[in-house]
N, C-alpha and C positions, 0 to 999 in steps of 0.2 A: 504494500500500500504506500502510496505517495503521501508525504506529510501535507496537512491542510495548510494552504497559503492564507495569510492574513491580508485582508483587503483594507486599505486605508481610505477613509472618506475624504471629501474635500476639506474638511476641517482638521485633518491631521490625526484623527483618532480612529481606532479600529472598531470599537464597539461602545456600548453604553457605559460599561464599567470604567473604561479608559476616559470617557468624556466626563464622568462624575469626578474622577481623580483630577483631571485637568481643571475642572470648575473649582474644586476644593482648593487647589494650589493658587489659582488666580484670586479667590476671595481672601485667602490668608496673606497673599502678597499685598493686595490693594487695601485690605481692611484688617490689619494685624490684631486688633482687639476683638474682632468678631469671634463668636462661639459657633463652630461649624460641626454638624453631626451628619454622618451618612447613616441613614436608616437601613438596616439589613432586615429584610422580611423573613419571617419564620411562621410556622403553623400556629403559634400562640399569640401572635401580634394582631392587633386590629387591622383589618384590610383597608387599603386606600391611603395609608400614610405616605406623604411625599418622600422622594429619594433623599433630599437634602433639607435639613432644618438649619437656619442661620439666625442667630440673635445678635443684633448690632445696634448699639446706642438705643436700647429699649424697644426696638422694633423687631418683630418676628417675620422672617422670610421663609417661605416654603416653596421648594422647587421640585416639580416632577420632571425628571430629565428623560428626554427621548433622543436617541441617536438617529440622525437623518441619514438614511442609507443612500448609496450612490444612485443617482437618477430618480430619487424620491422627492416629491414636492414637500415644501414646509407644511402645507395643509395636511397632507397624508401622514407625515411624521407626527404632527400634533394630534391627529385623529386616533392614533394608537393608544392614547390615554384612555383607560377604562372609565365606565360610568361612575364607579365608586371613587376612583381617583379624582375625577372632575367634581363630584359632590363634596369630597373632602376639601379640595382647594376652595370651593365656594364657601364652605363653613368657616374656613380660616379667614377669608376676605371679610365675611360678615362680622367676625370677631375682631376685626381691626388689623389683621396681618396682611402682608403682601404675599400672594400665592399665584403661581403660574406654571404652565407647561413650557419648558425651555429647551432649546436645541443647541445652545452654545454658551461658552463662558462670557462672551461679549454681551449676550442678552441678559445674563444674570447680573453683570456689573451695571448695566443700564437700569435695571429694576432697583438695585441697591443705591444708585446715585440720585434717584429721584427724590 
């Protein structure tokens, strides 16, 4: 068997896990005092919790990260968020947090700079 080849996206990351790591690094670089947590799903966890939770200067940011595949539209990539993920993001927004489905570290930084 031939080894599986890793395909890099236009954003320079191979998959969602790599994108999450890239986003975490960018947040820590740009906002060194921010508290950043990668939520790791498991069978005992409440469903729909976003991939990244960030607390900075008293504000909660919640990001559901989706890796945009090669030749995939942004709209299609965002549409891969499940109904329960979208409902959870809406609950966070209603509670005063900033919550979004994101495709890049640049997008996360824009939310955090607003």
